[in-house]
C-alpha positions in Angstrom: -81.5 -47.6 -172.6 -82.4 -44.0 -173.3 -79.8 -41.5 -173.7 -79.4 -39.2 -170.6 -78.3 -36.3 -172.7 -80.4 -36.9 -175.9 -84.2 -36.8 -175.3 -85.8 -37.9 -178.7 -89.2 -37.7 -177.3 -89.0 -34.2 -177.5 -91.5 -32.3 -179.8 -88.5 -30.2 -180.9 -86.5 -33.1 -182.1 -85.1 -32.4 -185.6 -83.8 -35.8 -186.5 -85.7 -38.6 -188.4 -87.6 -40.9 -186.2 -87.1 -44.5 -186.6 -89.1 -47.1 -185.0 -86.8 -50.1 -184.1 -89.3 -52.8 -184.8 -90.2 -51.4 -188.3 -86.7 -51.1 -189.1 -85.8 -54.8 -188.1 -88.7 -56.1 -190.0 -87.7 -54.1 -193.2 -84.2 -55.2 -192.8 -85.3 -59.1 -192.3 -87.4 -58.7 -195.5 -84.5 -57.4 -197.5 -82.2 -60.1 -196.4 -84.8 -62.6 -197.0 -85.2 -61.2 -200.6 -81.4 -61.5 -201.1 -81.4 -65.2 -199.9 -80.0 -64.1 -196.4 -76.6 -63.8 -197.5 -73.6 -64.4 -195.3 -72.3 -60.8 -194.8 -68.3 -60.5 -194.6 -66.9 -59.6 -191.3 -64.2 -57.2 -190.7 -60.8 -58.7 -191.4 -59.2 -57.1 -188.3 -55.9 -56.2 -190.1 -55.9 -52.9 -188.1 -56.5 -54.0 -184.6 -54.7 -52.8 -181.5 -52.9 -55.2 -179.5 -55.4 -54.5 -176.6 -58.1 -55.2 -179.1 -56.6 -58.6 -180.0 -56.1 -59.6 -176.3 -59.6 -58.6 -175.6 -60.9 -60.7 -178.5 -58.8 -63.6 -177.4 -60.1 -63.6 -173.8 -63.6 -63.5 -175.1 -62.8 -66.7 -177.3 -60.9 -68.4 -174.5 -64.1 -67.9 -172.4 -66.2 -69.7 -174.9 -67.9 -66.6 -176.5 -67.9 -65.5 -180.1 -67.8 -61.9 -180.7 
């Protein structure tokens, strides 16, 4: 979904243009070269009570965040 306030198709766009498919392919190649390591997840030691409740509700519904 494109942003309603940011039009990156504009000719005067000053930022870098990154093609998602190209980026994803390069990322997959780099991960494969490293043996597809399992990246550490955030430990969550600074989560608010509302965030903990949300994650608990997701897990109770059978989801995995």
